[in-house]
N, C-alpha and C positions, 0 to 999 in steps of 0.2 A: 635428848639431842635431836631426835627425829622430829619431835613436835616443834622445836624452834625453827628447824629448816622448813617445816611445812608452813609455819606462820609467816616466815620471810617470803617464801614462794607465793603464799596467798596474798601478802601485802603488795608484793611486786606486781603480781597479776592484776590485783585490784587497781593499783595506780595506772597500769597500762590501759586497763579497761576504761577508767575514768578519763584519761587523756584522749582515748579514741572516741569516747562519747562526746567530749567537749569539741573535738575536731569536727565530728559529724555535725554537731549543733552549729558551729561557726559556719561550716560550708552550707548547711541548710539555710542559715540566716542570710548569707550572702545571696544565694539563689533567690530567696524570697524577695529581697529588696530589688534585685535585678528585674525580676518579673513584674514587680510593682511599678518600677520606673518606666518600663516599656509600655505600660498601659495607662500612664498618667497623661491625659490630654487636657490642654487648656484652650478653649475656643473663645475668641473675642472678635468683635467687629467694630471698626471705627470709620465713620463717614466724614471726609474732609471736603468742604466745598469752598475753594479759594475765591476771593473776590477778583474778577478779571482785571479790575482797575489797578490792582497791586503790581501787575506786570504789564507795562505799556511801553512799546518801542514805536516811535513816530519819525516821520520825515519833517524837515524844516528847511526853509530858505534862509533862516537867520541863525546865527551862532549864539544868540542871547536868550531867545524865547521861541516858542513853537509858532511858526508862521507857515500856514499852508496856502493853497491857491496858486498863483502864477509863480513859475520857476523860470527866470530869464536865462537865455542863452549866455554862456560865460565867455567863451573865446573860440576862435577858429584860425586855421592857417590860411594866409593869402586872402582870397575872396570867398572862402567857405562861410556859410551862414547856417544858423540853426533856429529852430522854432522856439516859441515860448511854451514850455511844458506846464503840466499841472500837478501839484502835490495834493493828494486826496487822503485826509486822515479821518474821514467820516466813520469808517469802520476801524476802531482802534486795534482790532485783532488782525486786520489785513490792510495796513496803510499802503498806498501805491503812488507811483509817479507815471503819468501817461503823457502822450503827445510829444515824445522826443523825436525830432526830425531834423536832419542836416541836408544841406545842398552843397555839392562839390562841383567845381568847374574844371578840375584836373585831378589826376591820379595821386598826387602827392599831398593832398589836403586832409585835414582832420577837424573835428569839432568836439567841444566839451561843455558839460554842465556841471556846476559845483553846488553842492548842497550839504545838509547835515542829517545824520541819524542820531536821535536823542533818546536817552532812557528816562522816561517820566514816571517810572514805577518805583517800588519800594526796595527792590533787590538788584544786585549786580546782575547784568544780563551777559550771556556769552553767545557770540556768533558761532553757530554750529554747522551751517550748511548754506551754500550758494548754488542755486539751480539756474542754469542758463537755458533759455528757450532756443528753438531752432532759428537759424538764419536763412532768409529767403531773398533771392535777388530776382527781380522781374524787369524784363526789357520793356522800354517804352516803344510806342509805334515807330517803326523804321530802324530799330536797333536790333542787332543780331543777338539772340538768346545764348548761342554758343559762346560768343565773346564775353557776354555778361557773366556766364557761369565761370569762365576762367578768371575774370576780374574779381568776381565775388569771393573767391578763395583767399584773396589777399586783403580783404577788408576785415578788420578786427573790432571787437568790443572789449573795452577794458574797464574794470571796476577797481578803483584805487581808494584805499582808506588812508587818512592822515598823509596827504600828499607832501606836506612840509617835513615829514619825518621819514627819511629814507629807510629806516629799519622796519617800517611797517610794510606788509605785503601788498602786491597788486594781484588781482585775480583776472586772468585773461580767459576769454571765451574762445578756445581753439575750435572745438566741435561742440555740438549739443552735449552737455555734460552736467554732472553734479560734483561740486567740490565740498569735501568734508573739512571743516575748520576746527582747530583746537587752539587754546591759549589766546583767545581774542576777546577779553572782557570789555564791557561797557558799564562803567560805574553809574549809579543813579545820579541824575542831574547833569550828566556830561553830554555835550554836543560834539560828536565826532565828525570831522570833515570827510566828505566823500566826493570823488570825481568820477563821472562817467565820460569816457573818451571813445569816439568812433572815428575810424580812419584806416588808411592803408598801413600795413605792416612796415614800420619805419626801418626795420632791419633788412627788408627785402628791396634790393636795388633794381629788381627786374619786375616791378609791379605791372600787371597786365592792364591794358586799356581797352575799353569797349568802344564800339563805333557810334555810340550815341548815348542818350540818357537812359538811366535805369534806376529803379527803386530798390533799396535794401531794407528789409524788415527783420528785426530781432524779436524773438518771442519773449514772453515775460521773464524777468529776472527776479527770483524770489530769494529773500534773505530770511533765514530761520534762526531765531534766538531762543535760548533756553536759560532757566535760572540756575542750571548746573552745567559744569564743564566736563562732567564724567560721562 
């Protein structure tokens, strides 16, 4: 009788010991794999050299094909006149428009140039940033600079996309600033209308008037496009 109890106790103890050994083995196995995974490193290097011609945003005076060179003055209020500007696409990574100049004979006038920005690359481009340069007003001989400074605050520069579509935004240069843009795609092959407008704030009925001629200079306006909108 005692031998049977002894064997049962022995068998029970043996089973417990085996289970404990198995548990220790499983725990040890898990720790082993954990340590191995933490020390498994994969090092790789890829060099990607994109073709700059695959991403190309240009200015154009035509809505059908890329035409640079002269950009004619589009319209002005009253007797306001404007210069013939120049579209320069010689550097495809930095196209530019130069020589925008307007002449006003009274405080209520404005001038505008209309052109196109076109995506001649292989990918959809996204307008990401507009940087407005500083505005400077300089009195001509015989004109008070103090009055010019007051009048200068009322003169605005407006960059408008898709003027015929009121749902598209206008970007106003209030002060020297940078505008961050989202959700403004330009599909490949598309020519998007753009208008540059210079004039007095049309919402301001108390526009200041200088006592003579003066020049207004706006610094460079830079448009930054990206192949990603994120």
